[in-house]
All heavy atoms as an XYZ file, in Angstrom:
875
protein
N       8.234    -14.018     -9.696
C       8.725    -12.712     -9.441
C      10.065    -12.536    -10.117
O      10.234    -11.474    -10.763
C       8.841    -12.489     -7.922
C       9.363    -11.116     -7.583
S       8.126     -9.873     -7.647
C       7.205    -10.146     -6.224
N      10.941    -13.505    -10.089
C      12.241    -13.402    -10.785
C      12.089    -13.230    -12.230
O      12.830    -12.488    -12.835
N      11.158    -13.969    -12.874
C      10.962    -13.925    -14.282
C      10.480    -12.491    -14.617
O      10.861    -11.935    -15.683
C      10.021    -14.984    -14.781
C       9.603    -14.802    -16.125
C      10.555    -16.402    -14.515
N       9.541    -11.977    -13.837
C       9.072    -10.582    -14.121
C      10.160     -9.543    -14.042
O      10.132     -8.623    -14.879
C       7.927    -10.226    -13.150
N      11.068     -9.692    -13.152
C      12.158     -8.758    -12.964
C      13.092     -8.911    -14.156
O      13.600     -7.932    -14.706
C      12.899     -8.959    -11.628
C      14.182     -8.230    -11.603
C      12.022     -8.634    -10.493
N      13.364    -10.103    -14.598
C      14.257    -10.293    -15.763
C      13.623     -9.683    -16.990
O      14.258     -9.030    -17.769
C      14.540    -11.812    -15.917
C      15.473    -12.337    -14.824
C      15.189    -12.056    -17.230
C      15.687    -13.779    -14.771
N      12.312     -9.939    -17.266
C      11.652     -9.346    -18.382
C      11.703     -7.816    -18.324
O      11.872     -7.127    -19.286
C      10.208     -9.821    -18.421
C       9.370     -9.028    -19.494
C      10.192    -11.351    -18.775
N      11.486     -7.244    -17.093
C      11.564     -5.774    -16.931
C      12.889     -5.236    -17.297
O      13.065     -4.172    -17.924
C      11.064     -5.377    -15.538
N      13.937     -5.965    -16.821
C      15.314     -5.525    -17.038
C      15.690     -5.548    -18.515
O      16.391     -4.723    -19.011
C      16.269     -6.395    -16.264
N      15.162     -6.528    -19.238
C      15.346     -6.655    -20.698
C      14.600     -5.503    -21.417
O      15.089     -4.950    -22.396
C      14.972     -8.030    -21.246
C      15.945     -9.049    -20.639
C      14.917     -8.050    -22.726
C      15.474    -10.511    -20.888
N      13.420     -5.186    -20.965
C      12.537     -4.195    -21.647
C      13.048     -2.764    -21.449
O      12.854     -1.928    -22.279
C      11.101     -4.387    -21.192
N      13.717     -2.462    -20.353
C      14.151     -1.098    -20.037
C      15.506     -0.845    -20.701
O      16.329     -1.668    -20.586
C      14.233     -0.920    -18.536
C      14.783      0.436    -18.147
C      12.856     -1.076    -17.876
N      15.587      0.304    -21.322
C      16.780      0.679    -22.089
C      17.906      1.333    -21.309
O      19.040      1.153    -21.616
C      16.390      1.506    -23.268
C      15.558      0.771    -24.271
O      15.679     -0.417    -24.384
N      14.661      1.443    -24.874
N      17.549      2.130    -20.288
C      18.549      2.853    -19.600
C      18.162      3.087    -18.110
O      17.056      2.730    -17.723
C      18.892      4.176    -20.222
C      17.701      5.117    -20.360
O      16.692      4.863    -19.771
O      17.739      6.115    -21.053
N      19.018      3.686    -17.357
C      18.813      3.842    -15.956
C      17.638      4.787    -15.632
O      16.858      4.565    -14.669
C      20.125      4.401    -15.290
C      19.920      4.688    -13.822
C      21.198      3.404    -15.474
N      17.489      5.836    -16.471
C      16.361      6.745    -16.265
C      15.056      6.083    -16.329
O      14.140      6.254    -15.533
C      16.483      7.991    -17.199
C      15.281      8.887    -17.081
C      17.801      8.721    -16.921
N      14.890      5.203    -17.369
C      13.652      4.423    -17.464
C      13.451      3.516    -16.329
O      12.345      3.395    -15.858
C      13.679      3.639    -18.830
C      13.480      4.570    -20.071
C      13.350      3.782    -21.308
O      13.385      2.512    -21.271
O      13.267      4.431    -22.366
N      14.511      2.841    -15.876
C      14.400      1.902    -14.763
C      13.963      2.654    -13.495
O      13.099      2.159    -12.722
C      15.729      1.209    -14.507
N      14.534      3.799    -13.276
C      14.182      4.638    -12.030
C      12.752      5.133    -12.268
O      11.978      5.199    -11.216
C      15.144      5.818    -11.891
C      16.489      5.436    -11.381
C      17.443      6.639    -11.374
C      16.424      4.845    -10.032
N      12.337      5.508    -13.411
C      10.962      5.927    -13.619
C       9.984      4.837    -13.321
O       8.945      5.086    -12.709
C      10.793      6.456    -15.148
O      11.711      7.509    -15.272
C       9.405      7.030    -15.353
N      10.257      3.684    -13.799
C       9.359      2.510    -13.530
C       9.269      2.326    -11.934
O       8.246      2.136    -11.468
C       9.924      1.185    -14.205
C       9.135      0.003    -13.717
C       9.702      1.417    -15.726
N      10.405      2.297    -11.331
C      10.395      2.106     -9.849
C       9.623      3.173     -9.140
O       8.758      2.825     -8.221
C      11.867      2.040     -9.396
N       9.865      4.448     -9.460
C       9.170      5.561     -8.824
C       7.652      5.480     -9.168
O       6.833      5.798     -8.199
C       9.797      6.851     -9.218
C      11.153      7.020     -8.681
C      12.144      7.730     -9.405
C      11.593      6.493     -7.507
C      13.383      7.951     -8.934
C      12.841      6.701     -7.036
C      13.750      7.393     -7.764
O      14.977      7.589     -7.274
N       7.311      5.208    -10.341
C       5.872      5.133    -10.710
C       5.216      4.005     -9.928
O       4.107      4.285     -9.432
C       5.743      4.819    -12.206
C       6.038      6.008    -13.116
O       6.205      7.148    -12.622
N       6.060      5.810    -14.420
N       5.837      2.905     -9.751
C       5.191      1.872     -9.000
C       5.110      2.171     -7.486
O       4.087      1.895     -6.880
C       5.946      0.476     -9.167
C       5.804     -0.209    -10.537
C       6.743     -1.378    -10.669
C       4.385     -0.639    -10.677
N       6.159      2.814     -6.991
C       6.104      3.201     -5.545
C       5.034      4.249     -5.307
O       4.252      4.143     -4.399
C       7.458      3.703     -5.186
C       8.574      2.713     -4.937
C       9.923      3.383     -4.687
C       8.185      1.824     -3.761
N       4.957      5.289     -6.119
C       4.003      6.316     -5.937
C       2.614      5.805     -6.244
O       1.616      5.962     -5.422
C       4.332      7.599     -6.688
C       3.217      8.608     -6.630
C       5.600      8.180     -6.256
N       2.371      5.248     -7.395
C       1.064      4.815     -7.760
C       0.487      3.696     -6.995
O      -0.756      3.581     -6.830
N       1.314      2.860     -6.443
C       0.810      1.737     -5.705
C       0.915      1.814     -4.189
O       0.118      1.281     -3.424
N       1.858      2.600     -3.676
C       2.059      2.588     -2.184
C       1.688      3.905     -1.468
O       1.509      3.816     -0.268
C       3.487      2.225     -1.902
C       3.919      0.876     -2.279
C       5.347      0.565     -2.006
C       3.066     -0.215     -1.527
N       1.663      5.028     -2.218
C       1.484      6.315     -1.436
C       0.101      6.334     -0.770
O       0.013      6.693      0.385
C       1.596      7.483     -2.440
C       1.415      8.813     -1.837
C       2.571      9.132     -0.866
C       1.353      9.899     -2.910
N      -0.886      5.981     -1.468
C      -2.295      6.079     -0.848
C      -2.408      5.091      0.337
O      -2.984      5.541      1.402
C      -3.354      5.744     -1.932
C      -4.770      5.521     -1.317
C      -3.401      6.883     -2.963
N      -2.062      3.852      0.258
C      -2.217      3.006      1.499
C      -1.334      3.495      2.663
O      -1.821      3.376      3.814
C      -1.722      1.620      1.012
C      -1.791      1.573     -0.436
C      -1.609      3.041     -0.925
N      -0.180      3.975      2.400
C       0.661      4.525      3.527
C       0.039      5.697      4.130
O      -0.157      5.742      5.361
C       2.073      4.765      3.036
C       2.837      3.479      2.682
C       2.842      5.545      4.119
C       4.176      3.693      2.004
N      -0.345      6.710      3.330
C      -1.029      7.906      3.951
C      -2.372      7.541      4.570
O      -2.652      8.110      5.574
C      -1.127      8.954      2.856
C       0.127      9.630      2.409
C      -0.099     10.659      1.351
C       0.930     10.226      3.568
N      -3.105      6.704      3.867
C      -4.409      6.287      4.439
C      -4.255      5.603      5.726
O      -5.057      5.776      6.627
N      -3.208      4.698      5.861
C      -3.054      4.020      7.183
C      -2.729      4.916      8.235
O      -2.964      4.731      9.412
N      -1.957      6.005      7.942
C      -1.545      6.946      8.965
C      -2.626      8.035      9.353
O      -2.703      8.457     10.427
C      -0.278      7.737      8.537
C       1.008      6.940      8.379
C       2.067      7.739      7.791
C       1.396      6.418      9.760
N      -3.431      8.313      8.381
C      -4.380      9.497      8.546
C      -5.888      9.132      8.664
O      -6.652      9.880      9.240
C      -4.233     10.435      7.400
C      -2.778     11.072      7.187
C      -2.756     11.874      5.927
C      -2.466     11.880      8.417
N      -6.329      8.000      8.106
C      -7.703      7.693      8.031
C      -7.989      6.511      9.008
O      -7.562      5.355      8.742
C      -8.155      7.343      6.639
C      -9.646      7.301      6.484
C     -10.554      8.070      7.081
C     -10.339      6.404      5.585
N     -11.811      7.733      6.631
C     -11.680      6.719      5.700
C      -9.962      5.392      4.719
C     -12.624      6.004      4.934
C     -10.923      4.790      3.971
C     -12.239      5.100      4.145
N      -8.752      6.771     10.019
C      -9.002      5.656     11.059
C      -9.895      4.600     10.497
O      -9.819      3.429     11.028
C      -9.681      6.275     12.294
C      -8.797      7.184     13.074
C      -9.543      7.778     14.234
C      -8.618      8.797     14.964
N      -9.349      9.428     16.023
N     -10.602      4.830      9.491
C     -11.565      3.814      8.953
C     -10.899      2.913      7.922
O     -11.462      1.885      7.472
C     -12.767      4.536      8.303
C     -13.851      3.667      7.757
C     -14.409      2.745      8.810
N     -15.446      1.902      8.296
C     -15.203      0.740      7.753
N     -14.069      0.163      7.656
N     -16.295      0.041      7.318
N      -9.626      3.194      7.520
C      -8.965      2.365      6.543
C      -8.708      0.963      7.126
O      -8.516      0.796      8.342
N      -8.706     -0.085      6.283
C      -8.484     -1.422      6.716
C      -7.297     -2.048      5.939
O      -6.871     -1.519      4.905
C      -9.781     -2.242      6.450
O     -10.013     -2.290      5.030
C     -10.933     -1.714      7.207
N      -6.917     -3.185      6.411
C      -5.830     -3.978      5.756
C      -6.227     -4.340      4.341
O      -5.541     -4.270      3.405
C      -5.376     -5.184      6.605
C      -4.450     -6.100      5.830
C      -4.860     -4.738      7.930
N      -7.513     -4.780      4.314
C      -7.986     -5.218      2.956
C      -7.985     -4.085      1.937
O      -7.699     -4.234      0.828
C      -9.444     -5.814      3.103
C      -9.480     -7.086      3.913
C      -9.577     -6.795      5.481
O      -9.619     -5.657      5.857
N      -9.722     -7.866      6.209
N      -8.420     -2.875      2.473
C      -8.350     -1.699      1.613
C      -6.991     -1.354      1.192
O      -6.761     -0.981      0.023
N      -5.964     -1.485      2.077
C      -4.638     -1.203      1.707
C      -4.131     -2.201      0.653
O      -3.449     -1.832     -0.385
C      -3.717     -1.222      2.954
N      -4.406     -3.462      0.814
C      -3.962     -4.460     -0.157
C      -4.606     -4.251     -1.503
O      -3.925     -4.367     -2.510
C      -4.258     -5.865      0.375
C      -3.385     -6.285      1.570
C      -3.884     -7.630      2.107
C      -1.917     -6.364      1.236
N      -5.915     -3.947     -1.503
C      -6.551     -3.670     -2.719
C      -5.984     -2.416     -3.415
O      -5.815     -2.421     -4.700
C      -8.094     -3.458     -2.459
N      -5.637     -1.429     -2.673
C      -5.036     -0.186     -3.232
C      -3.714     -0.463     -3.846
O      -3.407      0.049     -4.928
C      -4.960      0.909     -2.184
N      -2.832     -1.258     -3.186
C      -1.574     -1.643     -3.718
C      -1.785     -2.370     -5.041
O      -1.122     -2.101     -6.095
C      -0.725     -2.448     -2.741
C       0.484     -3.026     -3.360
C      -0.379     -1.604     -1.550
N      -2.592     -3.352     -5.038
C      -2.830     -4.228     -6.232
C      -3.391     -3.333     -7.457
O      -2.901     -3.378     -8.496
C      -3.794     -5.387     -5.932
N      -4.442     -2.644     -7.177
C      -5.106     -1.856     -8.207
C      -4.203     -0.739     -8.709
O      -4.031     -0.505     -9.914
C      -6.458     -1.297     -7.761
C      -7.068     -0.255     -8.669
C      -7.476     -2.472     -7.499
N      -3.589     -0.023     -7.795
C      -2.684      1.040     -8.196
C      -1.523      0.613     -9.017
O      -1.122      1.135     -9.999
N      -0.898     -0.523     -8.558
C       0.246     -1.068     -9.216
C      -0.076     -1.629    -10.611
O       0.574     -1.373    -11.619
N      -1.239     -2.324    -10.714
C      -1.632     -2.845    -12.035
C      -2.009     -1.694    -12.966
O      -1.760     -1.673    -14.196
C      -2.831     -3.721    -11.913
C      -2.463     -5.120    -11.262
C      -3.750     -5.913    -11.007
C      -1.540     -5.889    -12.177
N      -2.656     -0.603    -12.429
C      -3.020      0.552    -13.328
C      -1.757      1.187    -13.819
O      -1.711      1.554    -15.011
C      -3.833      1.522    -12.518
N      -0.738      1.363    -12.907
C       0.482      2.017    -13.382
C       1.181      1.216    -14.485
O       1.616      1.755    -15.445
C       1.425      2.236    -12.164
C       2.861      2.598    -12.616
C       0.844      3.324    -11.302
N       1.259     -0.111    -14.237
C       1.929     -0.950    -15.216
C       1.221     -0.984    -16.602
O       1.827     -0.808    -17.657
C       2.071     -2.432    -14.711
C       2.534     -3.384    -15.794
C       3.070     -2.470    -13.527
N      -0.109     -1.106    -16.559
C      -0.923     -1.106    -17.757
C      -0.831      0.271    -18.470
O      -0.704      0.308    -19.712
N      -0.901      1.349    -17.723
C      -0.797      2.596    -18.414
C       0.622      3.060    -18.860
O       0.735      3.710    -19.822
C      -1.364      3.757    -17.419
C      -2.881      3.606    -17.185
C      -3.347      4.494    -15.997
C      -3.590      3.890    -18.403
N       1.608      2.420    -18.161
C       2.982      2.675    -18.732
C       3.077      1.926    -20.067
O       3.808      2.397    -20.993
C       4.107      2.210    -17.769
C       4.325      3.211    -16.629
S       5.774      2.837    -15.724
C       5.478      1.203    -15.108
N       2.463      0.869    -20.225
C       2.500      0.089    -21.500
C       1.731      0.879    -22.552
O       2.171      0.864    -23.713
C       1.900     -1.294    -21.313
N       0.673      1.597    -22.166
C      -0.105      2.303    -23.157
C       0.483      3.674    -23.496
O       0.537      4.080    -24.682
C      -1.541      2.446    -22.635
N       0.894      4.439    -22.445
C       1.350      5.768    -22.724
C       2.892      5.885    -22.919
O       3.389      6.858    -23.393
C       1.044      6.682    -21.466
C      -0.386      7.034    -21.434
C      -1.286      6.477    -20.467
C      -0.950      8.080    -22.230
C      -2.546      6.855    -20.417
C      -2.239      8.432    -22.146
C      -3.059      7.901    -21.235
O      -4.308      8.266    -21.119
N       3.651      4.849    -22.469
C       5.065      4.895    -22.567
C       5.608      5.007    -21.118
O       5.028      5.482    -20.196
N       6.880      4.545    -21.043
C       7.541      4.438    -19.682
C       7.710      5.847    -19.097
O       7.578      6.098    -17.918
C       8.786      3.607    -19.760
C       8.460      2.186    -19.999
C       9.632      3.793    -18.539
C       9.681      1.263    -20.117
N       8.055      6.832    -19.898
C       8.489      8.128    -19.372
C       7.295      9.034    -19.261
O       7.451     10.188    -18.874
C       9.491      8.783    -20.315
C      10.840      7.960    -20.400
C      11.771      8.678    -21.390
C      11.410      7.877    -18.977
N       6.022      8.602    -19.454
C       4.859      9.490    -19.376
C       4.474      9.748    -17.913
O       4.792      8.896    -17.036
C       3.673      8.859    -20.093
N       3.796     10.821    -17.646
C       3.387     11.161    -16.315
C       1.964     10.585    -15.986
O       1.595     10.446    -14.817
C       3.319     12.661    -16.102
C       4.756     13.244    -16.065
O       5.711     12.562    -15.643
N       4.907     14.416    -16.503
N       1.197     10.359    -17.009
C      -0.200      9.956    -16.765
C      -0.398      8.622    -15.907
O      -1.339      8.555    -15.138
C      -0.983      9.784    -18.165
C      -1.240     11.056    -18.834
C      -0.100     11.545    -19.681
O       0.956     10.941    -19.705
O      -0.286     12.611    -20.329
N       0.475      7.734    -16.121
C       0.330      6.452    -15.326
C       0.369      6.668    -13.782
O      -0.418      6.046    -13.051
C       1.535      5.530    -15.727
C       1.865      5.999    -17.093
C       1.497      7.477    -17.158
N       1.139      7.670    -13.384
C       1.221      7.956    -11.902
C      -0.101      8.581    -11.531
O      -0.677      8.235    -10.465
C       2.378      8.848    -11.581
C       2.353      9.263    -10.099
C       3.713      8.212    -11.895
N      -0.617      9.565    -12.261
C      -1.816     10.270    -11.866
C      -2.998      9.279    -11.853
O      -3.790      9.276    -10.855
C      -2.160     11.368    -12.846
C      -1.063     12.365    -13.021
C      -0.735     12.992    -14.205
C      -0.278     12.763    -11.904
C       0.309     13.885    -14.390
C       0.806     13.690    -12.056
C       1.043     14.231    -13.333
O       2.040     15.177    -13.465
N      -3.186      8.484    -12.906
C      -4.333      7.576    -12.887
C      -4.069      6.451    -11.892
O      -5.081      5.901    -11.328
C      -4.524      7.025    -14.298
C      -4.966      8.088    -15.259
C      -4.294      8.238    -16.495
C      -6.015      8.920    -15.009
C      -4.703      9.228    -17.388
C      -6.432      9.866    -15.908
C      -5.814     10.051    -17.089
O      -6.191     11.009    -17.957
N      -2.908      6.040    -11.706
C      -2.597      5.053    -10.667
C      -2.943      5.510     -9.295
O      -3.509      4.738     -8.499
N      -2.641      6.739     -8.995
C      -3.050      7.298     -7.681
C      -4.561      7.330     -7.496
O      -5.109      6.991     -6.411
C      -2.506      8.688     -7.476
C      -1.019      8.828     -7.159
C      -0.483     10.167     -7.291
C      -0.810      8.289     -5.736
N      -5.233      7.794     -8.577
C      -6.722      7.822     -8.494
C      -7.324      6.478     -8.363
O      -8.242      6.248     -7.514
C      -7.271      8.531     -9.767
C      -7.014      9.977     -9.844
C      -7.536     10.470    -11.166
C      -7.678     10.753     -8.730
N      -6.807      5.460     -9.107
C      -7.344      4.121     -8.902
C      -7.019      3.537     -7.559
O      -7.864      2.899     -6.972
C      -6.672      3.232     -9.999
N      -5.804      3.765     -7.044
C      -5.460      3.360     -5.770
C      -6.336      3.968     -4.646
O      -6.795      3.231     -3.736
C      -3.935      3.642     -5.489
O      -3.587      3.224     -4.175
N      -6.584      5.275     -4.730
C      -7.464      5.916     -3.820
C      -8.836      5.381     -3.847
O      -9.471      5.079     -2.764
C      -7.504      7.422     -4.084
C      -8.371      8.302     -3.207
C      -7.872      8.199     -1.687
C      -8.443      9.701     -3.645
N      -9.391      5.153     -5.071
C     -10.754      4.605     -5.154
C     -10.851      3.204     -4.553
O     -11.796      2.913     -3.752
C     -11.141      4.597     -6.616
N      -9.786      2.381     -4.869
C      -9.882      1.022     -4.311
C      -9.697      1.056     -2.788
O     -10.456      0.330     -2.054
C      -8.737      0.178     -4.917
N      -8.877      1.894     -2.269
C      -8.688      1.974     -0.849
C      -9.979      2.423     -0.140
O     -10.357      1.741      0.866
C      -7.546      3.004     -0.474
C      -7.161      3.020      0.996
C      -6.491      1.952      1.589
C      -7.487      4.163      1.753
C      -6.203      2.032      2.899
C      -7.121      4.194      3.063
C      -6.446      3.134      3.614
O      -6.164      3.159      5.010
N     -10.629      3.421     -0.564
C     -11.836      3.899      0.039
C     -13.010      2.904     -0.012
O     -13.663      2.595      0.898
C     -12.289      5.310     -0.558
C     -13.602      5.693     -0.040
C     -11.219      6.368     -0.175
N     -13.184      2.369     -1.273
C     -14.345      1.448     -1.530
C     -14.175      0.218     -0.671
O     -15.055     -0.268      0.064
C     -14.496      1.155     -3.010
C     -15.451      0.022     -3.242
C     -14.986      2.394     -3.734
N     -12.955     -0.430     -0.738
C     -12.799     -1.753     -0.023
C     -12.759     -1.498      1.495
O     -13.291     -2.256      2.208
C     -11.470     -2.392     -0.473
C     -11.223     -3.562      0.322
C     -11.636     -2.756     -2.001
N     -12.212     -0.342      1.932
C     -12.116     -0.119      3.395
C     -13.533      0.111      3.917
O     -13.886     -0.337      5.003
C     -11.295      1.132      3.690
O      -9.948      0.877      3.435
N     -14.409      0.808      3.164
C     -15.773      1.016      3.637
C     -16.644     -0.287      3.507
O     -17.615     -0.415      4.193
C     -16.466      2.138      2.854
C     -15.946      3.528      3.130
C     -16.534      4.566      2.177
C     -16.086      3.946      4.584
N     -16.241     -1.196      2.567
C     -16.985     -2.363      2.391
C     -16.634     -3.485      3.365
O     -17.404     -4.453      3.540
C     -16.778     -2.933      0.914
N     -15.504     -3.386      4.053
C     -15.077     -4.433      5.046
C     -15.264     -3.902      6.405
O     -15.465     -2.694      6.655
C     -13.580     -4.709      4.743
O     -12.828     -3.563      4.830
C     -13.446     -5.426      3.442
N     -15.131     -4.782      7.347
C     -15.332     -4.496      8.798
C     -14.161     -3.605      9.259
O     -13.069     -3.738      8.925
C     -15.401     -5.773      9.564
C     -15.921     -5.650     10.915
C     -15.966     -6.966     11.624
N     -14.614     -7.452     11.762
C     -14.260     -8.606     12.303
N     -15.219     -9.399     12.724
N     -13.000     -8.928     12.349
N     -14.506     -2.605     10.046
C     -13.483     -1.702     10.620
C     -12.440     -2.479     11.383
O     -12.735     -3.463     11.970
C     -14.267     -0.749     11.482
C     -15.663     -0.833     11.082
C     -15.856     -2.176     10.487
N     -11.248     -1.885     11.519
C     -10.187     -2.451     12.320
C     -10.602     -2.368     13.803
O     -11.226     -1.390     14.305
C      -8.916     -1.703     12.139
O      -8.557     -1.639     10.705
C      -7.774     -2.258     12.900
N     -10.272     -3.405     14.597
C     -10.647     -3.510     15.964
C     -10.067     -2.299     16.780
O      -9.034     -1.868     16.483
C     -10.077     -4.821     16.559
C     -10.533     -5.012     17.972
O     -11.771     -4.918     18.225
O      -9.704     -5.414     18.795
N     -10.847     -1.854     17.767
C     -10.514     -0.634     18.532
C      -9.189     -0.893     19.295
O      -8.400      0.049     19.425
C     -11.664     -0.286     19.429
N      -8.981     -2.122     19.798
C      -7.742     -2.404     20.567
C      -6.525     -2.271     19.712
O      -5.513     -1.796     20.073
C      -7.851     -3.758     21.206
N      -6.682     -2.724     18.372
C      -5.532     -2.643     17.499
C      -5.243     -1.140     17.125
O      -4.045     -0.747     17.146
C      -5.849     -3.456     16.143
C      -4.805     -3.194     15.128
C      -6.036     -4.924     16.520
N      -6.253     -0.327     16.976
C      -6.053      1.051     16.719
C      -5.352      1.772     17.844
O      -4.568      2.621     17.686
C      -7.452      1.737     16.352
C      -8.009      1.405     14.998
C      -9.350      2.083     14.741
C      -7.000      1.857     13.943
N      -5.867      1.397     19.124
C      -5.269      1.955     20.292
C      -3.754      1.666     20.360
O      -2.991      2.499     20.716
C      -5.994      1.534     21.548
N      -3.458      0.408     20.156
C      -2.046     -0.007     20.167
C      -1.195      0.747     19.115
O      -0.119      1.147     19.288
C      -1.930     -1.480     20.073
N      -1.846      0.927     17.978
C      -1.177      1.634     16.806
C      -0.960      3.100     17.229
O       0.140      3.652     16.960
C      -1.997      1.536     15.562
C      -1.522      2.320     14.475
C      -2.100      3.371     13.828
C      -0.349      2.060     13.664
N      -1.364      3.843     12.808
C      -0.155      3.036     12.709
C       0.711      1.136     13.781
C       0.823      3.098     11.842
C       1.799      1.148     12.859
C       1.827      2.181     11.961
N      -1.931      3.777     17.805
C      -1.753      5.152     18.265
C      -0.652      5.224     19.354
O       0.064      6.213     19.302
C      -3.112      5.659     18.818
C      -3.941      6.147     17.666
C      -5.203      6.951     18.237
N      -6.346      6.351     17.658
C      -7.120      5.489     18.233
N      -6.978      5.128     19.470
N      -8.196      4.955     17.594
N      -0.521      4.268     20.170
C       0.545      4.286     21.176
C       1.917      4.204     20.503
O       2.775      4.892     20.953
C       0.346      3.183     22.177
C      -0.844      3.279     23.183
C      -0.635      4.426     24.096
O       0.439      4.569     24.654
O      -1.582      5.320     24.245
N       1.982      3.320     19.551
C       3.270      3.154     18.813
C       3.631      4.453     18.079
O       4.781      4.844     17.977
C       3.229      2.040     17.898
C       3.173      0.672     18.618
C       3.207     -0.432     17.653
N       4.494     -0.533     16.978
C       4.781     -1.327     16.030
N       3.899     -2.178     15.563
N       6.025     -1.327     15.469
N       2.630      5.069     17.422
C       2.893      6.378     16.749
C       3.275      7.476     17.644
O       4.115      8.306     17.268
C       1.623      6.816     15.936
C       1.259      6.038     14.740
C      -0.010      6.532     14.100
C       2.406      6.146     13.670
N       2.861      7.453     18.895
C       3.184      8.456     19.843
C       4.516      8.185     20.440
O       4.992      8.969     21.241
C       2.138      8.516     20.956
N       5.186      7.050     20.138
C       6.447      6.701     20.667
C       6.478      5.994     22.003
O       7.497      5.767     22.573
N       5.312      5.542     22.422
C       5.240      4.763     23.551
C       5.008      3.300     23.337
O       4.335      2.941     22.323
C       4.027      5.295     24.508
C       4.136      6.692     24.896
C       3.004      7.065     25.809
N       1.726      7.150     25.146
C       1.227      8.254     24.475
N       1.956      9.384     24.560
N       0.060      8.225     23.913
N       5.561      2.430     24.040
C       5.450      1.048     23.821
C       4.170      0.594     24.602
O       4.111      0.783     25.810
C       6.675      0.252     24.370
C       6.504     -1.251     24.174
C       7.965      0.732     23.670
N       3.254      0.017     23.867
C       2.048     -0.485     24.526
C       2.360     -1.615     25.517
O       3.218     -2.375     25.252
C       1.119     -0.938     23.394
C       2.066     -1.175     22.241
C       3.204     -0.298     22.450
N       1.566     -1.584     26.640
C       1.792     -2.550     27.598
C       1.257     -3.892     27.111
O       0.229     -3.982     26.557
C       1.107     -2.246     28.933
C       1.711     -1.003     29.567
C       0.987     -0.703     30.876
O       0.367     -1.630     31.456
O       1.110      0.406     31.377
N       2.056     -5.013     27.243
C       1.602     -6.295     26.792
C       0.353     -6.770     27.601
O       0.370     -6.525     28.855
C       2.762     -7.203     26.949
C       3.707     -6.503     27.975
C       3.455     -5.037     27.840
N      -0.482     -7.424     26.937
C      -1.707     -7.902     27.619
C      -1.256     -9.275     28.151
O      -0.910    -10.204     27.369
C      -2.837     -8.093     26.689
C      -4.025     -8.670     27.350
C      -3.209     -6.676     26.089
N      -1.393     -9.433     29.445
C      -1.013    -10.713     30.081
C      -2.297    -11.449     30.498
O      -3.155    -10.821     31.041
C      -0.044    -10.572     31.214
O      -0.652     -9.698     32.180
N      -2.262    -12.713     30.301
C      -3.368    -13.536     30.735
C      -3.064    -14.035     32.110
O      -1.933    -14.302     32.496
C      -3.605    -14.699     29.799
C      -4.004    -14.201     28.460
C      -4.192    -15.362     27.456
O      -4.296    -16.538     27.873
O      -4.196    -15.151     26.267
N      -4.116    -14.256     32.902
C      -3.986    -14.822     34.261
C      -3.455    -16.206     34.101
O      -4.115    -17.118     33.436
C      -5.181    -14.695     35.028
N      -2.343    -16.569     34.805
C      -1.868    -17.901     34.709
C      -2.174    -18.603     36.032
O      -1.907    -17.998     37.155
C      -0.269    -17.868     34.594
C       0.296    -19.270     34.602
C       0.072    -17.116     33.360
N      -2.904    -19.687     36.049
C      -3.278    -20.401     37.298
C      -1.972    -20.845     37.953
O      -1.085    -21.318     37.356
C      -4.129    -21.550     36.807
C      -3.880    -21.747     35.336
C      -3.331    -20.406     34.805
N      -2.096    -20.651     39.270
C      -0.923    -21.086     40.113
C      -1.192    -22.481     40.569
O      -2.264    -22.873     40.958
C      -0.763    -20.153     41.302
O      -2.033    -20.160     42.095
C      -0.421    -18.755     40.867
N      -0.118    -23.337     40.561
C      -0.307    -24.693     41.041
C      -0.463    -24.752     42.585
O       0.107    -23.933     43.270
C       1.015    -25.449     40.649
C       1.931    -24.340     40.255
C       1.172    -23.086     40.017
N      -1.310    -25.679     43.013
C      -1.604    -25.738     44.490
C      -1.012    -26.921     45.135
O      -0.864    -27.959     44.688
C      -3.074    -25.666     44.744
C      -3.683    -24.406     44.196
C      -5.130    -24.354     44.464
O      -5.799    -25.357     44.683
N      -5.798    -23.224     44.290
């Protein structure tokens, strides 16, 4: 990871290009999994990871092809991320209902009650 960051720092000429790379990666790789996790009950962890990987790689590859300051990498990265999220989420087992219920409680601002197991009492 450190080597990749050093190579990116050497390749980027100014601050605007560096910010563009960062924003392209954030939007193209992370927007779909974040919104999908909040809005789509059928989304899965595997789908989110696939969306991050596919969207990020698409953005990086297309920035190399179109140029760092082009807009197309973000658009195609979003589409690739969305496709990966939907396909992988539908191809994998749905998230457990108990996990979804705990997630809904956290989103509502309530702390879910911890599940306690019965502890045998010594006699």
